[in-house]
N, C-alpha and C positions, 0 to 999 in steps of 0.2 A: 301212739305216736309217741314216744316219750320226749319230756323235753331234756331229760340226760343225754339226747344224744339231736338235738334239732340243730348245731353246728355239726353235725357230724352223720347228716343227712339223714335220710328217711325222716326228717323230721325232728331231730334232737336237737338242743342248743349247746349242749356243753359237753364237751368228750377231748381226751387224748392230746393230741400233739399241737405245736405251734400255736397261732392265735387261739383255736377252741381252750388250750389248757391255760394261756396265758391271761385270757378274760375269764373263766370260767371254773378254774381247777386249782387256782392258788398259788401261780406263780405271775400274777401280774410285775411287768417290768416298772420300776421306779424311773423316776426322771435321771436323765443323765447330765453330768458335769461334765465342761468341757474341761479338754484336755490342759495338762499341766506338764511343766517341767520334767517333775517326777511323779509319777503315776501312783497316787495312793492305793493303797488295799481296797478293797469293795468295802471293809468295815468303816471306811474313813471317807468313802465318796461323800460330798455333799449332796444333800437331799433334801426336799420339802418337809419341813417337821410335820408329824402329826399324819394322820390317817389322808389317803387321796381317793380321789372319789371320779369314775368314770359311768357315762350312759353306754348301755351296751345296745347296739343300733343292727338289725337285721335289713337288708335291704333299702334301708331308709325309715323302715319303724324301730321305735325303741322297745325294746324288747326285754330289757331289762337293766340293772346295775351291778358295779364290782367296786368293791371298796381295797385298798393294800396299806400296808403298816411293814417298816422294818425298824426293829430297836436292838438298843443291847439292854438285855436284866441280869439280874443275879438270881441263881437257881442253885438250891441246892448249895450255896458257899462258892458256885463258881459262876463267871462272868461267860454268857452264852448269847449269839448273835441269834435274834427269833424275826420269822418271816410269816404273816398272817395276811391272809385272802378273805373276803367275804363277797358271795354274789349270788345273785336271785334272778330268774329269767321268769317270764309268763306269756301266755298265748293263751289260744280258743281253738281246742282241738275237737272234730265232730262237737260241733255245739257247749261242750263243756270247757270252762276257765280252769287253767291247772297251771298250777306253780312250784319249780325246782329250785332249791336253793342249797347252797354249802356252803361250809367254812372251813380251812386248811390253815395247819400249824405244821412249822418247820422251826428245829433249834439247830445250832451248829456250835464248835467250838469258836470262842470270838477271836482267831487269830489268822493269818493269811494262810489258806489252805486248811483253814480247821472242816474237819471231818462232819458230815451228819450224823448228830446224836438222837433227837426224837423227833417222831412225826404224829400228826394227828388230825383228823379228816372227817366232818359230818356234815350228810347229805339228808335232804329232809324231802317230802313232797312226791311230785310225780317220780313213778320209778321206785317208789317204796325207801325206807329209812334205813341207810346203812351208817355205820360208823368202822372207823379204823385206828388203831392206835399200836404203838410201836417204839423200838430201839434199836439201836445203832452201835456197834463194835467192829473192831478191823476184822473181825473174821465173819461178818454178816449181820442182818435186822433177823427182829422176832416181830411178828406183827399180829394183832389179834382181832378180827373181824368181827362185828355184831350186826347181826341182821334178822328182825324178826323174831325177837328175843332171845336168839341165840346165838351162841360166841363160838369161835374155833382158832387155832392159833396156826399159823404159817411161818416157817421158815423161808427166809430170803439172804441167797449169798452174797456173798461182800458186795458193798455199793461203794463207789468211788465219788458218790455227790460230796461236793465241798463247799462251804461258803460263799465261793466266788458264784455258785450256781442261784445263789437268792437275788441275786441284782446283776445276771449276764449282760445285759443289754444296755445297761449303764456302762458297765467296765470296759467293753466294746466300746464304746465310744468317748472313754475316757483316755484309751489306750491309741485310740485310733486303729483300732487292730482287731483280730478275731480272739474269740474265748470260746473256748471248747471244752466239754466236760459231762459225766452223767449226771442225769437226774433221776430220782423214782417216781416213779407215774403213783400218785396215792389212790386211784381209782382203778388200775389194773394190777399194782403192787408189780408191775415190771420196770426194767430201768432203761431209760431212754440215752440216746447218745443226741446231743444238744449242739449246736453249733450259732453264736451270734456273733455278725460281724460288721464294722461300719463301713456303711459305701458313700460316705460324705455327705458335702451339706443340701441343702435344698430350701425348699421356701413352700410354707403350706398358711393356707388362709383358715384364720381361726379369730373368732369373735369381731369379725367386721374390718381384722385388717391383715394383713400377709407381715407373715414373721417366718425370720431365719432358724433353720431347725438342722439339727443334728441328724441322720438316717443309719438305723440301724436295723437289719434283717435277720430274724432268727427263726430256725426250723428244727426240727428232728432231722436228724442226718438219714437222708434215702426220701422225705419229702419233695413235692414236686411243686410245692408253691410257697414260698416264706412268708412270715407275717414281717410288717414292715412296723417298724416304731418311730415316730416325728420328736424330737425332744427340742422344747425350746433355751435360750440361752440363760433364762432365771433357772436351769432345771426340771422343769415341768415336762412331764410327757403331755402333750397334748392330742395326739391319736398313736392308735394301734390298727391296722387295718390287715385283712387278710381280704387280696381282691378289690372288688367293690362291693361284696356281700356284705361283710361282717367289719364291722368298726364300732372300735370304742372312742369313746372322745371324752377330754378331761369337763369336769362338770362340780357345780357345788353338790351337795348331799342333797340340797332339798329338790334342784333340778334334773340330777340325777335318778331321781326315784319316782320320778311323773312318766309313768307308764304308758303306751299307747295300745289299743287293743289290737290284735294283730292273728288274723284267720290263716294259719300255717297252712293250709291246703291249697287256700288259693294262692299264696304269697310265692310259694315253693315250686307250684307247678311248672311246667313245659308244655304250651298248647301246640297240639297236633293239627295238620290238616284236613285231615281223615281220620276216620276209623280203622285200627289192625286186627289181622284175625290173631287168632291163640293157637294156631297148630304146631304140631310136631309130626314129623321132618318140615321144615319151613326155615326161608331165608329173605330177610329185611332189609333193604337199604336204606339208609338215613342219610339227606343230605344235612351236613350240620354248620351253624354257626357259632363262635366262641367258645371252641375246645383249641386250646395249646397242645400243641406239640407235645410236651411231656405225658400228658392222658393219652395219648396215641399209640398205642403198646398192642400189637398183633398178637393175638394169639389161636389156639384151634377153632376158638369160636368167634372171635372179632377181627377183622380187618380193618384197615384205612387206607384212605386213598385221597392225597388233596388234588381239589380243583382249580382250574384257571383262574377261577372267579373268586378265589379267596374261601370258600367252601370244604369240607370235609366230607367223604362219604365215608360211614360208619357201616360196613355189613357184617349184621350177626346172623350166624347159622346155627340153627338147633337140629341137631341132628339125631339121629338111634347110634347111643356109644357102642361102641366095641363091647365094651363088658357086658351089655346085654345079653350078649351070647354067655352062657355060663362056662363055656370052654376059655373065654378071655377074660374072664372076671377075677380080676384079684384075691387072692383068699384073705380072711382077716387077719389069719395068725402071722402073716407076712410083716405086719409092723409099717415103717416107714423108713427111709433111707436115710443117712447120717445128715444130721444139718436141718431135717426137718420133724423132729421131735413133736414141735411146737403143734404140730397136726393132732397128737394123742394125749396131748397134755392136758391136766385140765388146769383153770385160773380162777381167781375170784369170783367172775359173772358165770364162766363155763365151767360148773363144780360137778364136772363129768365123776368125781371120786367121792360124791354123796351117798352113803348107802341108797336111799331112795331112786335115785339115779341110775345106778348100775346095777340094782335088780329089775327095775321097770325094762332097761335097754336089754336085758337077757331075755326076759319075758317074751316081747315082741320080736326080737330078731329069731329068736329060737335057733333050730340048728342050719340056718341059711350060712352057708358056708363063704360064698362070694362078698368082699365090698359093695357091689352095687346092687346084688340081691336084699342085704341087709339094709342097705340106703332106702331101697323102696320101700319096703316094710316100713320103716322109722316116717318116713315122708307121708305116708296115708295113714299113721297113728297120730302124728301131731296134728294132721289138718284134722280130724275128728275129734281129738282130746281138748283142743281149745276153743273156746268160744271166741266167734267175730267180734271184738270189743277197741274201738280206738279210745285213747284218752285215758286206759285204763293198764298201768305199766307197771313191771317188776325188771329191775337188773340183775336177778341172777335165778339161773336155771331151775334150781329148787325151788324159789317163790315163786317162778312163771307156774311149774308142775301143781303148786299147791294153791295158788289161783283157779289157775284153768280157764283162762280168759287172755287178751291181748291181741294186738296187729302183729305185723309183718316182723316188729325186731323181738317178740316173745315167739312168735314161732320159729325164725330162724335162731336164736337163742336155746331154746329147749332141743330142737332136732338136733343142733352141735353138739350140744351136751351128752343126749344121748347116744349121738353117732359113736363119739370116741371114748365114751364107756363100751360100748359094743366092739371097739377095734377098729372102726370105720374111721379115716384119716379124713377130717373134715375142717374148712374154718368157714367164717362168715362172710357174707359180702355184702357192698352195698352201691346202689347205682338208681336207675331210672327204670320203671316199667308203665306199660301202657293200663290205663283204668279209665270207665266214664263214671262220673257219683250223680249226686243230686241235678246238679244244673245241665246234664245230658252233653259237657264240650269233652272231647276226646282229648287225652293228655298225658302227659309220663309224667308219673309222681313219685316223689322218693322212697324207695322201697329198701328192703334188706331179704336176703335170700341164703344160700350156702353153696357149696362146691366140697364134692367128695374127689377123693382119689383113688383111682383103681389102678395099679401098675403105674405106666406114666400118663396114665389119662384123667387129664382135668373132667368132672362133669357137673354141671350147676344142676341146683335142684330147688324149687321152692315148695315149701309145706304150705305155706299159706294158701296159696290156689290147687295143692292138693298132685302138684307137677313131680314125677319122678325124674323127668327132663323138662327143666324149664324153658319154656317158648321163647321164641327170637324177638319178643317184645321187651325182653330183658335187657339193658342195656347197664354192662358190668361198667364202674368208674373205680373201684379199689376193693380193696378187702383190709381186714385186720384193723389199723387203728390209722390209718392213712385219710385224715379226717380233711385233708390237703383240699378235698373234692368240693368242701362247701365255697369255696372262692369260684365255682363254676355257677352259683345261684344268680340269678338275674341276666347271666352273661352266654348262658346256653339257648340253641335256637334252633328249632327244625325247621327246615325251610322243605321237604317233602319228605316221603316216607315211602315206598314201594315193596310189597312183597312178591315172594314169587315162591312158590310151591317146591316143594321137593320130591320127585319118585323114590 
């Protein structure tokens, strides 16, 4: 279980978009100024001087801290605007206390609309040590990734990120409007389309008093749950939140660094009223509370129905895929339709273009012609290859392969990389899965698995459990970078769960 993904499910606390990135990946919004007759540039907006500190809370428990600073500096004889953020998260996983820390820095041209010039990121602890450093021109960016003592260079197409993205929430509040723009995610090196919008005035209880605040919502375009930022009249960010599960509160440095002892498994699980079967084919109907409509997306595996009592009936059906018949299994050589190229593309984490991954994929898949046939071989291989260990994690598929151990996140990551290297369209999935651990309590735990695409058919697979077809105890809540799912922590409840065998 990764602290690098605690806030993005299966246990990880720092990842991707929305509040997760804001809190832990280097884009913590600064204090927001009150609107003026003439809106100043993002560089000139009033803000507290020095470093701002925040305590990071997961379901009411102090999990870590973060700091943020924006400055004007002279580098190479040129004035630049610099954004810095540091963060640290600590939790107990499988009896071991682990920590994840990261430092991020971006520099911009010090003018309105100034473009992104350089970036640097350093991550240490759980998940492995990684670094990235790069520079940008109007023609694109060059990034050098360093991990496990090795370096590689990657080219990034032109990035439209400007200095306004160093402090977008504050700017939205100053304008009483919306700030749209691109951000380069330093974890995945993908470009995100972000939106910050002023939503009005409100009140927030802080420090024993109720303060009037400006409210700004921030999200990656396509997110289902925005982060909310509350800004005091004196320009301080008082609180940032993603639902009730993840909250960052302004604190002194000394207070922010006081960390609670957190048992990640026990804190994030969803208890069940009874045990569940792990059979395929099978249909399980879950009666849920706390699942917002935006998360109720029906597909070939999951369907939703709202009850009169306010509950939601989620039906998960695990069936034998059509592609299990070789006559209906799409050939690996077929590739993917236009617009879905990311299902076969390498990323800094899913480094399917690494020679070791490509060579191993060829060996495992052999002469399997179809997507599902090859996927099944890879599921069994990853299950056998990786030792099942919690709290020992790596962020890149090549590192997972070298380490030879990990939890569900490592299994899903290595499988996805091998699949793409073998021409099997694949993506990682996150959600919940049924399990019983040491205390014997049946529950749904945050989990990661994968999906492969054979023709027009999506097939859920789970290499952690050696399942070529994932059973119906897998509840999908998102895939890719949709870490807005973390907002469900503490709110999602299972009222009942009934299994119905399929013939």
